[in-house]
PALUM-876451 format. One record per residue (C-alpha): residue number from 1; residue in one letter; x, y, z. Coordinates in steps of 0.02 Angstrom, whole numbers, plus 50000, padded with zeros to 5 digits. Example, Ala and Ser with C-alpha at 12.3 -4.5 7.8 and 13.67 -1.06 7.14 Angstrom:
// PALUM-876451
<num 1	residuo A	u 50615	v 49775	w 50390>
<num 2	residuo S	u 50684	v 49947	w 50357>
//
This chain:
// PALUM-876451
<num 1	residuo M	u 50659	v 48965	w 50917>
<num 2	residuo D	u 50846	v 48905	w 50938>
<num 3	residuo P	u 50894	v 48757	w 50814>
<num 4	residuo E	u 50873	v 48617	w 50896>
<num 5	residuo E	u 50692	v 48647	w 50930>
<num 6	residuo R	u 50684	v 48682	w 50737>
<num 7	residuo T	u 50773	v 48504	w 50700>
<num 8	residuo A	u 50657	v 48395	w 50854>
<num 9	residuo L	u 50500	v 48494	w 50753>
<num 10	residuo F	u 50574	v 48430	w 50580>
<num 11	residuo R	u 50578	v 48271	w 50599>
<num 12	residuo D	u 50396	v 48250	w 50689>
<num 13	residuo L	u 50254	v 48216	w 50547>
<num 14	residuo E	u 50125	v 48240	w 50679>
<num 15	residuo S	u 50145	v 48392	w 50777>
<num 16	residuo D	u 50024	v 48516	w 50773>
<num 17	residuo R	u 50181	v 48677	w 50765>
<num 18	residuo S	u 50236	v 48618	w 50622>
<num 19	residuo E	u 50178	v 48615	w 50418>
<num 20	residuo R	u 50271	v 48556	w 50271>
<num 21	residuo K	u 50254	v 48585	w 50108>
<num 22	residuo P	u 50370	v 48541	w 49945>
<num 23	residuo S	u 50368	v 48709	w 49859>
<num 24	residuo A	u 50284	v 48869	w 49874>
<num 25	residuo S	u 50167	v 48829	w 49723>
<num 26	residuo Q	u 50033	v 48790	w 49866>
<num 27	residuo R	u 50006	v 48973	w 49910>
<num 28	residuo R	u 49828	v 48950	w 49975>
<num 29	residuo Q	u 49891	v 48822	w 50089>
<num 30	residuo I	u 50040	v 48899	w 50180>
<num 31	residuo R	u 49932	v 49024	w 50196>
<num 32	residuo Q	u 49794	v 48948	w 50312>
<num 33	residuo A	u 49942	v 48866	w 50399>
<num 34	residuo I	u 49999	v 49041	w 50434>
<num 35	residuo C	u 49818	v 49073	w 50532>
<num 36	residuo A	u 49826	v 48919	w 50598>
<num 37	residuo L	u 49986	v 48923	w 50683>
<num 38	residuo A	u 49942	v 49078	w 50723>
<num 39	residuo N	u 49786	v 49047	w 50814>
<num 40	residuo D	u 49878	v 48932	w 50901>
<num 41	residuo L	u 49712	v 48845	w 50954>
<num 42	residuo P	u 49792	v 48659	w 51063>
<num 43	residuo G	u 49869	v 48844	w 51187>
<num 44	residuo H	u 50074	v 48806	w 51203>
<num 45	residuo G	u 50102	v 48979	w 51170>
<num 46	residuo K	u 50257	v 48944	w 51065>
<num 47	residuo S	u 50283	v 48964	w 50886>
<num 48	residuo G	u 50263	v 48870	w 50758>
<num 49	residuo V	u 50349	v 48830	w 50580>
<num 50	residuo I	u 50318	v 48796	w 50408>
<num 51	residuo F	u 50454	v 48697	w 50316>
<num 52	residuo V	u 50463	v 48748	w 50123>
<num 53	residuo G	u 50553	v 48621	w 50051>
<num 54	residuo Q	u 50488	v 48476	w 50121>
<num 55	residuo E	u 50374	v 48324	w 50091>
<num 56	residuo D	u 50238	v 48254	w 50186>
<num 57	residuo D	u 50356	v 48092	w 50214>
<num 58	residuo G	u 50490	v 48195	w 50270>
<num 59	residuo S	u 50584	v 48177	w 50125>
<num 60	residuo C	u 50687	v 48338	w 50049>
<num 61	residuo S	u 50602	v 48416	w 49905>
<num 62	residuo E	u 50767	v 48477	w 49836>
<num 63	residuo L	u 50681	v 48655	w 49831>
<num 64	residuo T	u 50819	v 48791	w 49781>
<num 65	residuo I	u 50816	v 48929	w 49929>
<num 66	residuo D	u 50846	v 49077	w 49843>
<num 67	residuo D	u 50789	v 49273	w 49912>
<num 68	residuo E	u 50661	v 49282	w 49779>
<num 69	residuo L	u 50566	v 49129	w 49852>
<num 70	residuo L	u 50608	v 49229	w 50035>
<num 71	residuo V	u 50507	v 49370	w 49985>
<num 72	residuo L	u 50382	v 49268	w 49910>
<num 73	residuo L	u 50351	v 49169	w 50069>
<num 74	residuo T	u 50361	v 49348	w 50184>
<num 75	residuo Q	u 50224	v 49426	w 50053>
<num 76	residuo L	u 50106	v 49284	w 50090>
<num 77	residuo G	u 50088	v 49322	w 50294>
<num 78	residuo T	u 50095	v 49525	w 50287>
<num 79	residuo D	u 49997	v 49575	w 50113>
<num 80	residuo G	u 49845	v 49589	w 50211>
<num 81	residuo Q	u 49738	v 49427	w 50157>
<num 82	residuo I	u 49750	v 49378	w 50356>
<num 83	residuo L	u 49705	v 49484	w 50480>
<num 84	residuo P	u 49773	v 49535	w 50592>
<num 85	residuo R	u 49936	v 49545	w 50503>
<num 86	residuo P	u 50035	v 49383	w 50613>
<num 87	residuo S	u 50223	v 49405	w 50673>
<num 88	residuo L	u 50323	v 49302	w 50579>
<num 89	residuo R	u 50502	v 49267	w 50509>
<num 90	residuo V	u 50571	v 49175	w 50337>
<num 91	residuo F	u 50723	v 49125	w 50326>
<num 92	residuo K	u 50837	v 48961	w 50260>
<num 93	residuo E	u 50891	v 48823	w 50344>
<num 94	residuo T	u 50996	v 48662	w 50322>
<num 95	residuo L	u 50921	v 48519	w 50427>
<num 96	residuo D	u 50963	v 48328	w 50445>
<num 97	residuo G	u 51074	v 48397	w 50259>
<num 98	residuo C	u 50900	v 48484	w 50178>
<num 99	residuo E	u 50894	v 48642	w 50112>
<num 100	residuo V	u 50721	v 48711	w 50186>
<num 101	residuo A	u 50637	v 48882	w 50171>
<num 102	residuo C	u 50546	v 48920	w 50366>
<num 103	residuo I	u 50404	v 49017	w 50403>
<num 104	residuo E	u 50421	v 49045	w 50605>
<num 105	residuo V	u 50219	v 49086	w 50647>
<num 106	residuo D	u 50181	v 49171	w 50837>
<num 107	residuo P	u 50054	v 49134	w 50915>
<num 108	residuo T	u 49941	v 49292	w 50932>
<num 109	residuo T	u 49890	v 49407	w 51063>
<num 110	residuo A	u 49727	v 49404	w 51009>
<num 111	residuo P	u 49630	v 49284	w 50937>
<num 112	residuo P	u 49556	v 49215	w 50822>
<num 113	residuo V	u 49675	v 49262	w 50643>
<num 114	residuo R	u 49558	v 49245	w 50481>
<num 115	residuo L	u 49638	v 49220	w 50299>
<num 116	residuo R	u 49507	v 49305	w 50207>
<num 117	residuo G	u 49356	v 49310	w 50339>
<num 118	residuo T	u 49398	v 49129	w 50377>
<num 119	residuo I	u 49454	v 49046	w 50549>
<num 120	residuo W	u 49605	v 48904	w 50496>
<num 121	residuo V	u 49676	v 48783	w 50655>
<num 122	residuo R	u 49769	v 48656	w 50663>
<num 123	residuo V	u 49745	v 48499	w 50773>
<num 124	residuo G	u 49865	v 48351	w 50745>
<num 125	residuo P	u 49943	v 48356	w 50595>
<num 126	residuo S	u 49799	v 48426	w 50490>
<num 127	residuo T	u 49715	v 48625	w 50450>
<num 128	residuo H	u 49542	v 48644	w 50464>
<num 129	residuo R	u 49415	v 48789	w 50439>
<num 130	residuo A	u 49397	v 48810	w 50641>
<num 131	residuo S	u 49193	v 48749	w 50707>
<num 132	residuo E	u 49100	v 48862	w 50816>
<num 133	residuo A	u 49172	v 48764	w 50971>
<num 134	residuo E	u 49334	v 48783	w 50930>
<num 135	residuo E	u 49304	v 48998	w 50873>
<num 136	residuo G	u 49231	v 49006	w 51040>
<num 137	residuo R	u 49402	v 48929	w 51122>
<num 138	residuo L	u 49513	v 49044	w 51042>
<num 139	residuo L	u 49385	v 49204	w 51104>
<num 140	residuo E	u 49432	v 49146	w 51282>
<num 141	residuo R	u 49593	v 49150	w 51275>
<num 142	residuo R	u 49585	v 49321	w 51232>
<num 143	residuo R	u 49633	v 49407	w 51378>
<num 144	residuo A	u 49643	v 49641	w 51386>
<num 145	residuo G	u 49800	v 49626	w 51498>
<num 146	residuo D	u 49882	v 49575	w 51348>
<num 147	residuo L	u 49830	v 49647	w 51226>
<num 148	residuo P	u 49901	v 49809	w 51149>
<num 149	residuo F	u 49820	v 49983	w 51177>
<num 150	residuo D	u 49696	v 49976	w 51034>
<num 151	residuo L	u 49602	v 49806	w 51100>
<num 152	residuo T	u 49570	v 49903	w 51287>
<num 153	residuo P	u 49403	v 49917	w 51330>
<num 154	residuo I	u 49319	v 50087	w 51346>
<num 155	residuo H	u 49212	v 50046	w 51520>
<num 156	residuo R	u 49126	v 50220	w 51495>
<num 157	residuo A	u 49041	v 50167	w 51325>
<num 158	residuo T	u 48912	v 50058	w 51296>
<num 159	residuo L	u 48829	v 49957	w 51145>
<num 160	residuo G	u 48734	v 50106	w 51135>
<num 161	residuo D	u 48881	v 50212	w 51083>
<num 162	residuo L	u 48900	v 50120	w 50902>
<num 163	residuo D	u 48858	v 50112	w 50737>
<num 164	residuo L	u 48754	v 49942	w 50716>
<num 165	residuo D	u 48675	v 49991	w 50552>
<num 166	residuo T	u 48870	v 50042	w 50477>
<num 167	residuo F	u 48942	v 49877	w 50570>
<num 168	residuo T	u 48820	v 49751	w 50483>
<num 169	residuo R	u 48811	v 49835	w 50327>
<num 170	residuo E	u 48976	v 49876	w 50278>
<num 171	residuo Y	u 49089	v 49797	w 50418>
<num 172	residuo V	u 49025	v 49594	w 50411>
<num 173	residuo P	u 49038	v 49597	w 50233>
<num 174	residuo G	u 49232	v 49622	w 50219>
<num 175	residuo A	u 49288	v 49542	w 50395>
<num 176	residuo I	u 49177	v 49376	w 50349>
<num 177	residuo D	u 49175	v 49241	w 50218>
<num 178	residuo E	u 49009	v 49248	w 50128>
<num 179	residuo Q	u 48995	v 49062	w 50161>
<num 180	residuo R	u 49030	v 49106	w 50355>
<num 181	residuo R	u 48916	v 49228	w 50349>
<num 182	residuo A	u 48763	v 49122	w 50265>
<num 183	residuo A	u 48782	v 49009	w 50414>
<num 184	residuo N	u 48794	v 49123	w 50551>
<num 185	residuo Q	u 48630	v 49135	w 50672>
<num 186	residuo R	u 48738	v 49223	w 50799>
<num 187	residuo T	u 48685	v 49391	w 50897>
<num 188	residuo V	u 48764	v 49570	w 50845>
<num 189	residuo E	u 48860	v 49558	w 50995>
<num 190	residuo E	u 48918	v 49400	w 50985>
<num 191	residuo Q	u 48981	v 49459	w 50775>
<num 192	residuo L	u 49066	v 49609	w 50864>
<num 193	residuo T	u 49170	v 49512	w 50999>
<num 194	residuo G	u 49218	v 49397	w 50892>
<num 195	residuo L	u 49290	v 49544	w 50775>
<num 196	residuo R	u 49389	v 49589	w 50905>
<num 197	residuo L	u 49239	v 49750	w 50923>
<num 198	residuo L	u 49177	v 49724	w 51107>
<num 199	residuo T	u 49273	v 49645	w 51239>
<num 200	residuo L	u 49197	v 49492	w 51309>
<num 201	residuo D	u 49100	v 49552	w 51443>
<num 202	residuo G	u 49007	v 49672	w 51316>
<num 203	residuo V	u 49123	v 49829	w 51340>
<num 204	residuo P	u 49178	v 49923	w 51169>
<num 205	residuo T	u 49362	v 49898	w 51130>
<num 206	residuo V	u 49452	v 50062	w 51078>
<num 207	residuo V	u 49452	v 50000	w 50887>
<num 208	residuo G	u 49261	v 49980	w 50917>
<num 209	residuo I	u 49253	v 50149	w 50971>
<num 210	residuo L	u 49378	v 50214	w 50816>
<num 211	residuo V	u 49309	v 50100	w 50690>
<num 212	residuo L	u 49077	v 50124	w 50756>
<num 213	residuo G	u 49077	v 50268	w 50855>
<num 214	residuo K	u 48965	v 50377	w 50837>
<num 215	residuo D	u 49072	v 50502	w 50952>
<num 216	residuo P	u 49233	v 50406	w 50957>
<num 217	residuo T	u 49309	v 50607	w 51024>
<num 218	residuo A	u 49194	v 50578	w 51171>
<num 219	residuo F	u 49285	v 50438	w 51215>
<num 220	residuo V	u 49462	v 50454	w 51116>
<num 221	residuo P	u 49489	v 50652	w 51130>
<num 222	residuo G	u 49626	v 50627	w 50970>
<num 223	residuo A	u 49530	v 50550	w 50869>
<num 224	residuo R	u 49505	v 50688	w 50721>
<num 225	residuo I	u 49654	v 50787	w 50591>
<num 226	residuo Q	u 49635	v 50943	w 50582>
<num 227	residuo F	u 49649	v 51018	w 50447>
<num 228	residuo L	u 49717	v 51196	w 50395>
<num 229	residuo R	u 49714	v 51284	w 50239>
<num 230	residuo V	u 49858	v 51428	w 50244>
<num 231	residuo D	u 49885	v 51565	w 50083>
<num 232	residuo G	u 50084	v 51588	w 50120>
<num 233	residuo T	u 50217	v 51497	w 50172>
<num 234	residuo E	u 50206	v 51525	w 50372>
<num 235	residuo L	u 50054	v 51484	w 50505>
<num 236	residuo S	u 50075	v 51661	w 50530>
<num 237	residuo D	u 50020	v 51674	w 50362>
<num 238	residuo P	u 49817	v 51713	w 50328>
<num 239	residuo I	u 49690	v 51570	w 50362>
<num 240	residuo K	u 49610	v 51528	w 50162>
<num 241	residuo D	u 49521	v 51371	w 50268>
<num 242	residuo Q	u 49500	v 51250	w 50410>
<num 243	residuo K	u 49413	v 51117	w 50450>
<num 244	residuo E	u 49396	v 50988	w 50623>
<num 245	residuo I	u 49378	v 50817	w 50530>
<num 246	residuo A	u 49290	v 50681	w 50654>
<num 247	residuo G	u 49188	v 50540	w 50670>
<num 248	residuo A	u 49217	v 50356	w 50647>
<num 249	residuo I	u 49390	v 50332	w 50561>
<num 250	residuo G	u 49291	v 50282	w 50416>
<num 251	residuo T	u 49197	v 50474	w 50397>
<num 252	residuo Q	u 49354	v 50571	w 50432>
<num 253	residuo L	u 49452	v 50468	w 50289>
<num 254	residuo R	u 49309	v 50507	w 50156>
<num 255	residuo M	u 49295	v 50657	w 50221>
<num 256	residuo V	u 49507	v 50680	w 50166>
<num 257	residuo D	u 49440	v 50647	w 49982>
<num 258	residuo E	u 49331	v 50767	w 49978>
<num 259	residuo V	u 49465	v 50860	w 50037>
<num 260	residuo L	u 49595	v 50831	w 49928>
<num 261	residuo S	u 49478	v 50847	w 49778>
<num 262	residuo A	u 49446	v 51028	w 49825>
<num 263	residuo H	u 49629	v 51091	w 49860>
<num 264	residuo V	u 49738	v 50998	w 49753>
<num 265	residuo F	u 49763	v 51121	w 49602>
<num 266	residuo E	u 49791	v 51036	w 49431>
<num 267	residuo A	u 49899	v 51152	w 49304>
<num 268	residuo T	u 49905	v 51143	w 49116>
<num 269	residuo N	u 50091	v 51155	w 49049>
<num 270	residuo V	u 50074	v 51171	w 48861>
<num 271	residuo E	u 50268	v 51195	w 48827>
<num 272	residuo G	u 50330	v 51065	w 48676>
<num 273	residuo G	u 50197	v 51051	w 48568>
<num 274	residuo P	u 50030	v 51074	w 48546>
<num 275	residuo R	u 49960	v 50949	w 48661>
<num 276	residuo E	u 49910	v 50974	w 48827>
<num 277	residuo E	u 49992	v 50892	w 49002>
<num 278	residuo R	u 49905	v 50917	w 49139>
<num 279	residuo R	u 49960	v 50884	w 49329>
<num 280	residuo P	u 49932	v 50929	w 49485>
<num 281	residuo D	u 50015	v 51013	w 49608>
<num 282	residuo Y	u 50009	v 50852	w 49723>
<num 283	residuo P	u 49962	v 50678	w 49658>
<num 284	residuo V	u 49848	v 50640	w 49755>
<num 285	residuo E	u 49855	v 50454	w 49787>
<num 286	residuo A	u 50015	v 50520	w 49905>
<num 287	residuo L	u 49937	v 50611	w 50021>
<num 288	residuo R	u 49794	v 50491	w 50018>
<num 289	residuo Q	u 49932	v 50373	w 50078>
<num 290	residuo L	u 50008	v 50479	w 50203>
<num 291	residuo I	u 49844	v 50526	w 50293>
<num 292	residuo H	u 49818	v 50356	w 50297>
<num 293	residuo N	u 49978	v 50309	w 50375>
<num 294	residuo A	u 49954	v 50449	w 50491>
<num 295	residuo V	u 49808	v 50398	w 50558>
<num 296	residuo A	u 49853	v 50198	w 50575>
<num 297	residuo H	u 50020	v 50249	w 50657>
<num 298	residuo R	u 49993	v 50383	w 50757>
<num 299	residuo S	u 49986	v 50360	w 50963>
<num 300	residuo Y	u 49785	v 50353	w 51027>
<num 301	residuo E	u 49843	v 50345	w 51210>
<num 302	residuo G	u 49891	v 50461	w 51328>
<num 303	residuo T	u 49873	v 50611	w 51206>
<num 304	residuo N	u 49719	v 50738	w 51158>
<num 305	residuo A	u 49824	v 50779	w 51004>
<num 306	residuo P	u 49734	v 50754	w 50831>
<num 307	residuo V	u 49812	v 50724	w 50681>
<num 308	residuo R	u 49876	v 50897	w 50596>
<num 309	residuo W	u 49861	v 50919	w 50409>
<num 310	residuo T	u 49920	v 51104	w 50369>
<num 311	residuo W	u 49941	v 51161	w 50160>
<num 312	residuo Y	u 50053	v 51282	w 50154>
<num 313	residuo S	u 50055	v 51368	w 49994>
<num 314	residuo D	u 50233	v 51293	w 49937>
<num 315	residuo R	u 50204	v 51112	w 50045>
<num 316	residuo V	u 50079	v 51011	w 50152>
<num 317	residuo E	u 50143	v 50953	w 50310>
<num 318	residuo I	u 50056	v 50794	w 50419>
<num 319	residuo Q	u 50091	v 50756	w 50578>
<num 320	residuo S	u 50036	v 50649	w 50697>
<num 321	residuo P	u 50089	v 50590	w 50890>
<num 322	residuo G	u 50172	v 50477	w 50935>
<num 323	residuo G	u 50352	v 50410	w 50844>
<num 324	residuo P	u 50409	v 50263	w 50805>
<num 325	residuo F	u 50321	v 50091	w 50868>
<num 326	residuo G	u 50397	v 49933	w 50872>
<num 327	residuo Q	u 50579	v 49865	w 50765>
<num 328	residuo V	u 50532	v 50051	w 50657>
<num 329	residuo T	u 50670	v 50164	w 50763>
<num 330	residuo L	u 50714	v 50318	w 50721>
<num 331	residuo D	u 50846	v 50272	w 50600>
<num 332	residuo N	u 50760	v 50158	w 50485>
<num 333	residuo F	u 50593	v 50230	w 50489>
<num 334	residuo G	u 50520	v 50233	w 50315>
<num 335	residuo Q	u 50671	v 50116	w 50256>
<num 336	residuo P	u 50570	v 49969	w 50138>
<num 337	residuo G	u 50513	v 49802	w 50237>
<num 338	residuo V	u 50531	v 49885	w 50385>
<num 339	residuo T	u 50377	v 49916	w 50460>
<num 340	residuo D	u 50274	v 49872	w 50671>
<num 341	residuo Y	u 50115	v 49903	w 50708>
<num 342	residuo R	u 50063	v 50011	w 50860>
<num 343	residuo N	u 49893	v 49981	w 50818>
<num 344	residuo P	u 49860	v 49831	w 50746>
<num 345	residuo H	u 49680	v 49802	w 50766>
<num 346	residuo L	u 49672	v 49970	w 50683>
<num 347	residuo A	u 49756	v 49947	w 50521>
<num 348	residuo E	u 49656	v 49793	w 50512>
<num 349	residuo A	u 49475	v 49883	w 50533>
<num 350	residuo L	u 49550	v 49981	w 50394>
<num 351	residuo K	u 49603	v 49833	w 50273>
<num 352	residuo V	u 49434	v 49769	w 50294>
<num 353	residuo L	u 49378	v 49943	w 50232>
<num 354	residuo G	u 49439	v 49941	w 50119>
<num 355	residuo F	u 49563	v 50110	w 50153>
<num 356	residuo I	u 49728	v 49965	w 50172>
<num 357	residuo Q	u 49759	v 49899	w 50012>
<num 358	residuo Q	u 49909	v 49785	w 50087>
<num 359	residuo F	u 50027	v 49853	w 50236>
<num 360	residuo G	u 50194	v 49901	w 50248>
<num 361	residuo M	u 50166	v 49991	w 50060>
<num 362	residuo G	u 50101	v 50173	w 50103>
<num 363	residuo I	u 50264	v 50253	w 50118>
<num 364	residuo P	u 50343	v 50168	w 49957>
<num 365	residuo L	u 50169	v 50220	w 49861>
<num 366	residuo A	u 50168	v 50400	w 49897>
<num 367	residuo R	u 50367	v 50411	w 49839>
<num 368	residuo R	u 50304	v 50338	w 49687>
<num 369	residuo R	u 50191	v 50443	w 49665>
<num 370	residuo L	u 50261	v 50619	w 49670>
<num 371	residuo E	u 50418	v 50561	w 49576>
<num 372	residuo E	u 50275	v 50508	w 49429>
<num 373	residuo N	u 50215	v 50672	w 49476>
<num 374	residuo G	u 50389	v 50763	w 49488>
<num 375	residuo N	u 50375	v 50829	w 49654>
<num 376	residuo P	u 50524	v 50810	w 49772>
<num 377	residuo A	u 50536	v 50677	w 49865>
<num 378	residuo P	u 50424	v 50659	w 50018>
<num 379	residuo D	u 50533	v 50718	w 50195>
<num 380	residuo F	u 50515	v 50640	w 50387>
<num 381	residuo D	u 50558	v 50721	w 50541>
<num 382	residuo V	u 50546	v 50571	w 50657>
<num 383	residuo R	u 50529	v 50622	w 50820>
<num 384	residuo P	u 50510	v 50513	w 50981>
<num 385	residuo T	u 50379	v 50581	w 51002>
<num 386	residuo T	u 50291	v 50650	w 50832>
<num 387	residuo V	u 50317	v 50595	w 50642>
<num 388	residuo L	u 50316	v 50732	w 50515>
<num 389	residuo A	u 50289	v 50708	w 50353>
<num 390	residuo V	u 50329	v 50870	w 50200>
<num 391	residuo V	u 50286	v 50844	w 50032>
<num 392	residuo R	u 50312	v 50993	w 49927>
<num 393	residuo R	u 50237	v 51059	w 49766>
<num 394	residuo S	u 50296	v 50992	w 49591>
<num 395	residuo L	u 50448	v 51046	w 49515>
//
């Protein structure tokens, strides 16, 4: 969006592509507006903008726009409360002599977007919860040819290939707000479609198979983790343990926790006094975050390779298929604030299931836990087709 278009929206108090807030204190309403603009119910196919620092009557609220405010506003759209994560930009601009923070939101290619399980839309100058009819309009707009790989249909799969009990018991409560669930009269198939796990034609999507599939590798052969424990520092050394971790994504990640519990060694240090200090050779949370990252960001398209998790006597290596994606490059990989999603709807599913708490925090959290435990910082060997994370034992 160019400055002239933003200026026109700044002046148009009745537009369904703009919203205004005098300050950042109305965080809930700002999130609702982000969600509504991402859904783009009118179908403009253009970005919308929220002007923070402008009153409802169009006057300037004289808000101080600093870096702290811009970071806060960015987090309102990227902290995982809005799913799938919207594409937005936050910046400072002066329009008609008024300094404001602009939250520019792109329309999603895969509506609907939900805020804590609720769909918000904008009609004219007002934002409200979507009715069933409005949700239906958003669903009808979805077209497979415009979607990322994780939403493409798997035509060989059928509804019978999905674990519907897990969907009802575990997935729906995290994906749809309680009020909507209580009033929900839709069939399971309609709910699966609304959550992007089935196409409009009733065909399971890639993310549907990965999250609910009874046998995901029958349709996505690489959807597994290959674990190998080596008694030494070379791959040719004797093997102590090996596992093929397969099944739906939730099953895999719960099995990862079991493997971590079995293989993380906790040493006791009594030097320097009578008080024992117990410290693991690897912090569990750091390894967990790196494995979750590998599963969420890997490429599932055009490869049969699994995530390879190799545990040597001096280090742990986690290799995932697929190099950097989108705005993440070989040069900026792992830098704070630089994130993108090859599988945005798989990331949404992992958030719904509780395996991701906040987007973009996997590597920073792993680094923090390693430092606290006395381990060296992780090394990343980032190539066009693979990413290798190397974690070394505590010092």
